[in-house]
C-alpha positions as CSV (number, residue, x, y, z in Angstrom):
1,X,34.7,23.0,44.1
2,X,32.7,19.5,44.5
3,X,33.8,16.4,42.7
4,X,31.0,14.6,40.3
5,X,31.5,11.3,38.4
6,X,29.8,10.9,35.4
7,X,27.8,8.2,33.6
8,X,26.8,7.3,30.7
9,X,26.8,5.1,27.6
10,X,28.7,7.0,24.8
11,X,29.3,5.7,20.8
12,X,32.9,6.4,19.4
13,X,35.4,5.7,16.9
14,X,39.3,6.9,16.5
15,X,39.7,10.1,14.4
16,X,42.8,12.5,14.1
17,X,41.9,16.3,15.0
18,X,42.1,16.3,10.7
19,X,39.6,13.8,9.9
20,X,37.3,15.8,12.9
21,X,37.3,19.2,11.6
22,X,37.0,17.5,7.4
23,X,33.7,16.0,9.1
24,X,32.4,19.1,10.5
25,X,33.9,21.4,7.5
26,X,36.0,23.5,9.4
27,X,39.3,24.9,9.2
28,X,41.9,24.1,11.4
29,X,43.7,26.5,13.4
30,X,46.7,27.0,12.9
31,X,48.2,26.5,16.5
32,X,46.4,23.0,16.6
33,X,48.0,19.8,15.2
34,X,46.3,17.5,12.3
35,X,47.3,15.0,13.5
36,X,46.7,14.5,16.8
37,X,45.5,11.4,17.9
38,X,41.3,11.3,19.7
39,X,37.7,10.7,19.1
40,X,34.7,11.3,17.5
41,X,32.4,10.9,20.3
42,X,28.6,11.3,20.0
43,X,26.5,11.7,22.3
44,X,22.8,10.2,24.1
45,X,20.9,13.4,22.6
46,X,22.6,13.4,19.5
47,X,25.5,16.3,20.3
48,X,28.9,14.8,18.7
49,X,32.3,16.4,19.8
50,X,36.3,15.1,19.5
51,X,38.2,14.6,22.2
52,X,42.2,14.2,22.8
53,X,42.8,10.6,22.4
54,X,44.2,10.6,26.1
55,X,41.4,12.3,27.6
56,X,39.1,9.6,25.8
57,X,40.9,6.7,27.4
58,X,41.2,7.8,30.6
59,X,37.3,8.6,31.0
60,X,36.1,5.8,28.6
61,X,35.9,1.9,28.5
62,X,34.6,-0.2,25.5
63,X,30.8,-1.0,26.2
64,X,30.6,-4.7,27.3
65,X,27.5,-5.8,29.1
66,X,29.4,-8.8,30.9
67,X,32.0,-6.4,32.3
68,X,31.3,-4.3,35.4
69,X,31.6,-0.8,34.4
70,X,28.4,-1.5,32.1
71,X,26.5,-1.3,35.5
72,X,27.6,1.4,36.5
73,X,24.6,3.4,34.8
74,X,22.3,1.6,36.1
75,X,23.7,2.1,39.4
76,X,22.8,5.7,39.7
77,X,19.4,5.1,38.8
78,X,16.8,6.6,40.5
79,X,14.7,3.2,39.8
80,X,15.6,1.0,42.9
81,X,14.8,-1.7,40.8
82,X,17.4,-1.1,38.4
83,X,19.7,-0.4,41.0
84,X,19.3,-3.8,42.4
85,X,19.3,-5.7,38.8
86,X,22.7,-3.8,38.8
87,X,23.8,-4.8,42.1
88,X,22.7,-8.7,41.1
89,X,24.6,-8.4,37.4
90,X,27.9,-6.8,39.3
91,X,28.0,-9.8,41.8
92,X,27.3,-12.1,38.7
93,X,30.5,-10.6,37.3
94,X,32.6,-10.9,39.7
95,X,31.2,-14.6,41.4
96,X,32.2,-15.6,37.3
97,X,35.6,-13.8,37.3
98,X,36.1,-16.1,41.0
99,X,35.4,-19.1,39.6
100,X,37.2,-18.5,36.4
101,X,40.6,-18.0,38.2
102,X,40.0,-21.0,40.6
103,X,39.8,-23.4,36.9
104,X,43.0,-21.9,35.8
105,X,44.7,-22.4,39.5
106,X,43.1,-25.7,39.7
107,X,44.5,-26.8,36.1
108,X,47.7,-24.3,36.9
109,X,47.4,-21.9,34.3
110,X,46.8,-18.7,36.3
111,X,49.3,-16.6,35.4
112,X,50.1,-15.3,39.1
113,X,50.7,-16.9,42.2
114,X,47.9,-16.3,44.9
115,X,48.7,-15.2,48.3
116,X,46.1,-16.3,50.0
117,X,45.0,-20.5,51.0
118,X,42.8,-22.0,48.5
119,X,40.2,-22.1,51.4
120,X,40.2,-18.0,51.7
121,X,39.2,-18.2,48.0
122,X,36.5,-21.3,48.5
123,X,35.5,-19.3,51.3
124,X,34.5,-15.7,49.3
125,X,32.7,-18.3,46.3
126,X,30.6,-19.3,48.9
127,X,29.8,-16.3,50.6
128,X,29.3,-14.7,47.0
129,X,26.8,-17.6,46.0
130,X,24.8,-16.9,49.7
131,X,24.3,-13.4,48.9
132,X,23.2,-14.4,45.0
133,X,20.5,-16.8,46.4
134,X,19.5,-13.9,48.9
135,X,19.6,-11.5,46.1
136,X,17.4,-14.1,44.2
137,X,14.9,-14.9,46.6
138,X,14.5,-10.9,47.6
139,X,13.9,-10.4,43.5
140,X,11.3,-12.9,43.5
141,X,9.3,-11.5,46.8
142,X,9.8,-8.2,44.8
143,X,8.9,-9.0,42.0
144,X,12.5,-7.7,40.0
145,X,13.0,-10.0,36.5
146,X,16.8,-10.5,37.0
147,X,16.9,-11.9,33.7
148,X,16.5,-9.0,32.0
């Protein structure tokens, strides 16, 4: 069999198996535990199902437009402009994360001891800034709005 990776944005809320069956108006099968923790899941096409907590939590992360998982859907787009914007957003998120880490390092509040010298992180930050500048120049040339 081939392996696949799925990307979609769904809606979900915690719900026990009992609550899901009540929601559907179904009887709980005798071989199922009504106290099983899980989630009511609503897909983009309106389809609803129930997922056990462990399965759901292994597959999904809470959506936050400022975190990397939110860019995954657009990275799979057939439209190169959507992929381009997702690439830029990923770089922006990583750049911001590194800047915040270095700020904490400077303030003495970093929660770990870096193994690389500060100069290595500074080189990385500069490379990322240069990469962002190239993407911004391309965006202007290709008429891609990065502010969306």
